[in-house]
C-alpha positions as CSV (number, residue, x, y, z in Angstrom):
1,X,-48.4,103.8,65.4
2,X,-47.2,105.5,62.3
3,X,-43.6,105.5,63.4
4,X,-43.8,101.8,63.9
5,X,-45.5,101.1,60.7
6,X,-42.8,103.2,59.0
7,X,-39.9,101.0,60.6
8,X,-41.7,97.9,59.9
9,X,-42.0,99.0,56.3
10,X,-38.3,100.1,56.0
11,X,-37.1,96.8,57.6
12,X,-39.2,94.7,55.1
13,X,-37.7,96.6,52.0
14,X,-34.3,96.1,53.4
15,X,-34.8,92.4,53.8
16,X,-36.2,92.1,50.5
17,X,-33.2,94.0,49.0
18,X,-30.6,91.8,50.9
19,X,-32.5,88.6,49.6
20,X,-32.7,90.1,45.9
21,X,-29.1,90.9,46.1
22,X,-27.4,87.5,45.5
23,X,-29.0,84.0,45.2
24,X,-28.0,81.4,47.9
25,X,-26.1,78.5,46.9
26,X,-27.9,75.0,47.9
27,X,-27.2,72.6,45.0
28,X,-24.4,71.5,42.9
29,X,-25.9,73.4,40.0
30,X,-25.7,76.6,42.0
31,X,-22.0,75.9,42.9
32,X,-21.4,75.2,39.2
33,X,-22.7,78.6,38.5
34,X,-20.5,80.2,41.0
35,X,-17.6,78.3,39.4
36,X,-18.4,79.7,36.1
37,X,-18.6,83.4,37.3
38,X,-15.2,82.7,39.2
39,X,-13.7,81.6,35.9
40,X,-14.7,84.8,34.2
41,X,-13.1,87.0,36.9
42,X,-10.1,84.7,36.9
43,X,-9.9,85.2,32.9
44,X,-9.9,88.9,33.5
45,X,-6.7,88.4,35.5
46,X,-5.3,86.3,33.1
47,X,-5.7,82.9,34.7
48,X,-7.4,80.3,32.6
49,X,-8.7,77.0,33.7
50,X,-10.0,75.0,30.7
51,X,-10.6,71.7,32.6
52,X,-13.9,70.7,34.3
53,X,-13.6,70.5,38.1
54,X,-16.1,68.5,40.3
55,X,-18.0,70.7,42.5
56,X,-19.3,69.7,45.9
57,X,-21.7,71.7,47.8
58,X,-22.0,70.6,51.4
59,X,-22.9,72.2,54.8
60,X,-20.1,74.2,56.3
61,X,-19.7,71.8,59.1
62,X,-19.1,69.0,56.9
63,X,-16.3,71.1,55.2
64,X,-14.6,72.1,58.3
65,X,-14.2,68.3,59.4
66,X,-13.3,67.1,56.0
67,X,-10.7,69.5,54.9
68,X,-7.0,68.9,54.9
69,X,-6.9,71.2,58.1
70,X,-4.4,73.6,56.4
71,X,-6.4,76.4,57.8
72,X,-7.5,77.1,61.5
73,X,-11.3,76.0,62.0
74,X,-13.2,79.0,61.3
75,X,-11.0,80.0,58.2
76,X,-11.7,76.7,56.4
77,X,-14.8,78.1,54.2
78,X,-14.1,76.2,51.0
79,X,-11.2,74.0,49.7
80,X,-9.6,72.4,46.8
81,X,-8.9,68.8,46.4
82,X,-6.3,68.1,43.9
83,X,-7.1,64.5,42.9
84,X,-9.5,61.5,43.4
85,X,-11.2,63.4,41.9
86,X,-10.1,66.9,41.4
87,X,-13.0,69.0,43.2
88,X,-13.9,72.3,44.8
89,X,-15.8,72.1,48.1
90,X,-18.1,75.1,48.8
91,X,-20.4,75.5,51.8
92,X,-24.2,75.3,51.2
93,X,-26.5,78.1,52.3
94,X,-24.3,81.1,51.6
95,X,-25.0,83.8,48.9
96,X,-23.3,83.6,45.5
97,X,-21.6,87.1,46.1
98,X,-19.7,85.5,49.0
99,X,-19.0,82.3,47.5
100,X,-17.4,83.5,44.0
101,X,-14.5,85.2,45.5
102,X,-14.0,81.9,47.4
103,X,-14.3,79.9,44.2
104,X,-11.9,82.2,42.6
105,X,-9.4,81.3,45.5
106,X,-9.9,77.7,45.1
107,X,-9.4,77.6,41.4
108,X,-6.2,79.6,41.6
109,X,-5.0,76.3,43.5
110,X,-6.4,74.5,40.5
111,X,-4.3,76.6,38.2
112,X,-1.3,76.3,40.3
113,X,-1.2,72.4,40.3
114,X,-0.5,72.9,36.6
115,X,1.4,76.2,36.1
116,X,3.6,76.2,39.3
117,X,3.2,73.1,41.3
118,X,6.4,73.6,43.3
119,X,5.4,76.7,45.1
120,X,5.5,76.7,49.0
121,X,2.4,77.2,51.0
122,X,3.0,81.0,51.5
123,X,3.5,81.7,47.8
124,X,0.5,79.4,47.1
125,X,-1.8,80.9,49.4
126,X,-0.5,84.5,48.6
127,X,-1.4,84.0,45.0
128,X,-4.8,82.6,45.8
129,X,-5.4,85.5,48.4
130,X,-4.2,88.1,45.9
131,X,-6.9,86.8,43.2
132,X,-9.7,86.5,45.7
133,X,-9.1,90.0,46.8
134,X,-9.0,91.2,43.3
135,X,-12.3,89.3,42.5
136,X,-13.9,91.3,45.3
137,X,-12.8,94.4,44.0
138,X,-13.9,93.3,40.6
139,X,-17.3,92.6,41.9
140,X,-17.4,95.9,43.8
141,X,-17.5,94.1,47.1
142,X,-14.4,95.8,48.8
143,X,-16.3,94.7,52.1
144,X,-15.2,91.2,51.3
145,X,-11.6,92.1,50.3
146,X,-10.2,92.4,53.7
147,X,-10.7,88.8,54.6
148,X,-8.6,87.7,51.6
149,X,-5.8,90.2,52.1
150,X,-5.4,88.8,55.6
151,X,-4.8,85.3,54.2
152,X,-4.7,82.6,57.0
153,X,-3.1,85.2,59.3
154,X,0.1,83.9,58.6
155,X,2.7,86.7,58.5
156,X,4.7,85.4,55.7
157,X,1.5,84.8,53.7
158,X,0.6,88.5,54.6
159,X,4.2,89.5,53.0
160,X,3.6,87.5,49.9
161,X,0.2,89.0,49.3
162,X,1.6,92.6,50.0
163,X,4.3,91.7,47.5
164,X,1.8,90.7,44.9
165,X,-0.3,93.8,45.3
166,X,2.8,95.9,44.9
167,X,3.6,94.1,41.7
168,X,-0.1,94.4,40.5
169,X,-0.2,98.4,41.2
170,X,3.2,98.9,39.4
171,X,3.0,96.3,36.5
172,X,-0.6,94.7,36.5
173,X,-1.9,91.3,36.8
174,X,0.5,89.6,34.4
175,X,3.3,90.6,36.2
176,X,2.0,89.0,39.3
177,X,1.3,85.8,37.5
178,X,4.8,85.7,36.2
179,X,6.2,86.5,39.5
180,X,4.2,83.4,40.9
181,X,5.2,81.2,38.1
182,X,8.9,81.9,39.0
183,X,8.7,82.1,42.7
184,X,9.0,78.8,44.3
185,X,9.8,79.9,47.9
186,X,9.2,83.6,49.1
187,X,12.2,85.5,50.1
188,X,11.8,88.0,52.7
């Protein structure tokens, strides 16, 4: 009986710690708070977005049926809508620590619309995934970085991400942004 009580107590403490780690996002205000945090991370990387972007918080299933379909089904987690109105869509019911890196990814796409709009999909996704990966590391969540480093699974995107990581390691985030600004199409 003591053993059962001890297991129950440890489980109860563990569940409390998980819930206390990061609040769940359920409202537009929660989503805006994620975007504020994501903008702070991007600022650290040298990416500034000074305009307001509409935030939509919807169930994941809704997002998957309303996204542009650029990513395969289970990879559509959040997405950026460039106009009518400019918006970032994020899923309801997930913790902030999972959604902030996704907001970083989508905000990079917003930055790209004004700073390097002619990039091909591989370079565009590569930069967004690199920034998402850096956000995970900045937040001390390397467990989430693997998803970002994999991109959508496209081998060219993975090469772009790898190239940006090499530039980052050698010359830092500013060099990655300069590379992204001048690279329209990735050359193997």
